[in-house]
C-alpha positions in Angstrom: 82.8 74.8 76.6 84.5 73.9 79.8 88.2 74.2 78.2 87.2 77.6 76.7 86.1 78.8 79.9 89.1 77.6 81.9 91.2 79.0 79.0 89.7 82.5 79.4 90.8 82.6 83.0 87.8 81.4 85.0 88.6 79.2 88.0 87.8 75.4 87.6 84.6 75.6 89.9 83.2 78.7 88.4 83.8 77.3 85.0 82.1 74.0 86.1 79.1 76.0 87.4 79.0 77.9 84.3 79.2 74.8 82.3 75.9 73.4 84.0 73.9 76.2 82.6 74.2 75.1 78.9 73.7 71.6 79.9 70.3 72.2 81.6 69.3 74.5 78.7 70.1 71.8 76.3 67.8 69.2 77.9 65.1 71.7 78.1 65.4 72.3 74.4 65.4 68.6 73.8 62.2 68.2 75.8 60.7 71.2 73.9 61.6 69.8 70.6 60.3 66.2 71.4 56.9 67.8 72.7 56.8 69.9 69.6 57.5 67.1 67.2 54.6 65.0 69.0 52.1 67.9 68.5 52.7 68.3 64.6 55.4 66.9 62.2 55.4 70.3 60.6 57.7 71.6 63.5 60.6 69.7 62.4 62.0 72.2 60.0 61.6 75.2 62.6 63.6 72.8 65.3 66.3 71.9 62.9 66.7 75.5 61.7 67.1 77.0 65.2 69.4 74.3 66.5 71.6 74.6 63.3 71.5 78.6 63.9 72.7 78.0 67.4 75.6 75.9 66.4 76.7 78.3 63.8 76.6 80.9 66.3 78.6 79.1 68.7 81.1 78.1 65.9 81.5 81.7 64.5 81.7 83.4 67.9 83.9 81.0 69.9 86.1 78.9 67.6 87.0 81.2 64.7 88.5 83.7 67.2 90.4 80.9 68.7 91.5 79.6 65.4 92.7 83.2 64.6 94.6 83.7 68.0 96.4 80.2 67.5 97.5 81.1 64.0 98.7 84.6 65.1 100.8 82.9 67.9 102.1 80.3 65.5 103.0 82.8 63.0 105.6 84.3 65.4 107.2 81.0 65.7 107.1 79.3 62.4 105.4 80.7 59.2 105.5 77.5 57.4 103.9 75.5 60.1 101.3 78.4 60.5 100.2 78.1 56.9 100.0 74.3 57.3 97.8 74.7 60.3 95.7 77.4 58.6 95.2 75.1 55.5 94.2 72.1 57.6 91.8 74.3 59.5 90.3 75.6 56.2 90.1 72.1 54.9 88.4 70.9 58.0 85.8 73.7 57.9 85.2 73.1 54.1 84.7 69.4 54.6 82.2 70.0 57.4 80.1 72.3 55.3 80.3 69.9 52.2 79.3 67.0 54.5 76.3 69.1 55.9 75.2 69.8 52.4 75.5 66.4 51.3 73.5 65.0 54.2 70.9 67.7 53.6 70.3 66.6 50.0 70.7 62.8 50.4 69.9 62.2 54.0 66.3 61.6 53.5 66.7 58.4 51.5 64.6 55.6 52.7 66.3 52.2 52.6 
């Protein structure tokens, strides 16, 4: 997030200050998750769904526009390289989705 904040035009000190907010909130979320897990194991599904929803929000709200802008800039210079970069980005996103699906179906195996 620090690189995104600096890239958007914020100064380094202000970006560092704004970067501390999600850091502290993530520790607060960790503590809440641990406390809820100690209360009842049934909260696991809720904790995982909220945390995965937050990651999807960050991904879709921040990274997708960055990918689009970089591809638009690259299209102006070299169309073939732009298509290759777009394909590799699509491949990476697809691999991530397939890996998450695989881990959700096979990840609970007891060894």
